N, C-alpha and C positions, 0 to 999 in steps of 0.2 A: 913928380913924386907919385902921382896916381898911377903912372905906368910902372914904377918900381913897386908900388904897393900891389898892383895886379899881378906882377911877376912873382912877388913873394907869396901871395895867396895861392897862385897856381903851383908854385914849387912845393908849398906845404901840402896841398891836396895830392900831388903826385907822390910825395913822400909817404903820406898816410895810406895811400893805395898800396904802396910797396910793403909797408909795415904790416898792415892788416889786410891781406887779400880778401877781396869780396867772395863771399860764399853763395853760390847759387842754391836756392832752396832744394833740398834733397827730398825725393818722395819717401814717404814713410816705408819702413821695411814691409815687404809683402807678408801678410799674416800667414803663419804656418798653418797648413790645413789640419784639421782635427786628426789626432793620432789614430783614433778608432777608424776613421774614414780611410786613412792610409793603410791600415792593417786589412780592412775589408777589400780595398782595391788590390792589395798584394795577394790576398786569398783568391780573388777572382782570376788574377794573372796565373797563379800557380795551378789553379784548376784546369787551365788550358794546356798545360805542358804534358807531353807524353812521357812514358816511363824513362826513356833514354835521356830526355832533357832533364827530368827530375834528378836522375843519378848524376848527370854532369854538373848540375847546379849544386848538389850536395858535395861533390868532390871539390868544387870551386870554393865553397864556403868553409870547408874543413872544420875549423873550430870557431864557432860564433863568438864575437867579442862584445857586442852591445845588445840592447834589448830588441832592436829591430831585426838584427841578424839572428838572434835566438828565436824570435817569433817566426821568421822566414824559414829557419832550419826545421822548426816544428811543423810548419805547413808542408814543406817538401816531403818530410818523412810521412806525414799523415796521408799524402796522396799515393804513396806506394802501397802495394797489396801484400804486406807481410807482417807477421806478428812483431818481429824485431823492429821494424820501422815504426809501427804504432807505439811500441814501448818507448822508442827514442822521441817520438813526437810528444807523448804524454810527459816524459821526463823533462823535455825542453820547456814545455809550457809550465810545468810545476816549478822548475828552476826560475823561470822568468817571474812567475807569480810570487815566489818566495824572496827574490833578491832585488827586483826593480821597483822603483817608485812609479806607480801607474795611476792613471785616473780611475774613477769608479767604473766608467764605461769600459775601459781597457780590462779592468779586473773581471767584469762581467763576461766580456768576450772570451777572456782566457779561461774562466771557469767553464764556459760552454765547451771550449776546445778540450779542456781536461776531461770533462764528463763524456764527451763524444768519443775520445780515444780510449778512455777506460771502458766504456760500453763495448767498443769494438774488441778490445782485448778480452773482456769477459765473454763476449759472444764467441770469439774464436776458441777460447779455452773450453767453454761449454760445448761447442760444436765438436771439438776434439774428444771430449769426454763421451758425448753421445755417439760419435763414430766408433769409439772403442767399445761401448756397450753394444752397438749394432753389430760389430764384428764378432763379439762374444756370443750374442744371440744367434747370429747367422751360423756360427760354428756349432752351437747347441742344436739348432734346427737341422743342420746336416747330419749330426750324430743321431738325432731322434728319427730322421727320415731313414737313415741306414738301419737303425734298430727295427723300425716299422717294416721295412722291406724284408729283413731277416725273419721277423715274426710271421709275415705273410708266407714266406717260403716254408717255414716250419709247419704252419697251419695247412698249407697245400700238401706238404709231404705226409702229414698225419691223415689228411682227408684221403689221399691216394692209398695209404697203407690200410686205412679202414675199409676202403672199397675193395682192396685185394683180399683182405681177411673175410669180408662179407661174401665175396665171390667164391672163395674156397669152401666156406661153410655150406654154401648151397650145393656144391658139387658132391 
């Protein structure tokens, strides 16, 4: 009977193992790195791209779908050297700030990006305004120079005429 009892216990243990398979302890999920750190790493990577690579990446992303893509899209545009790209970057960061649920640090980083791009836009617009003023002043300077030259010629002509008149009176 003890042999029968041992067989029965062994059968019960085998059946239990089949019903509830043993689970090996799973490692805890890897903690996701800080989103701000990810954004900063992404920014460093984007800074290394040349203009051709930036444009290719922008073509690949086409229409950003999530917050990370929108941030990436903004970074890519920020690296280009044109007003339109800076406006796109600012608008991407603004959309992200207005629509995504972000940590305080992400909001702060985004605010810096917004301010940076707005400052570039303002600088560009001011630079264009000053270039226009410069061109206008350059035009006025050239007109004034031409008038000065004409006046000098008239003064010289009057001086010559006066010398001729003075010479005739002496004769």
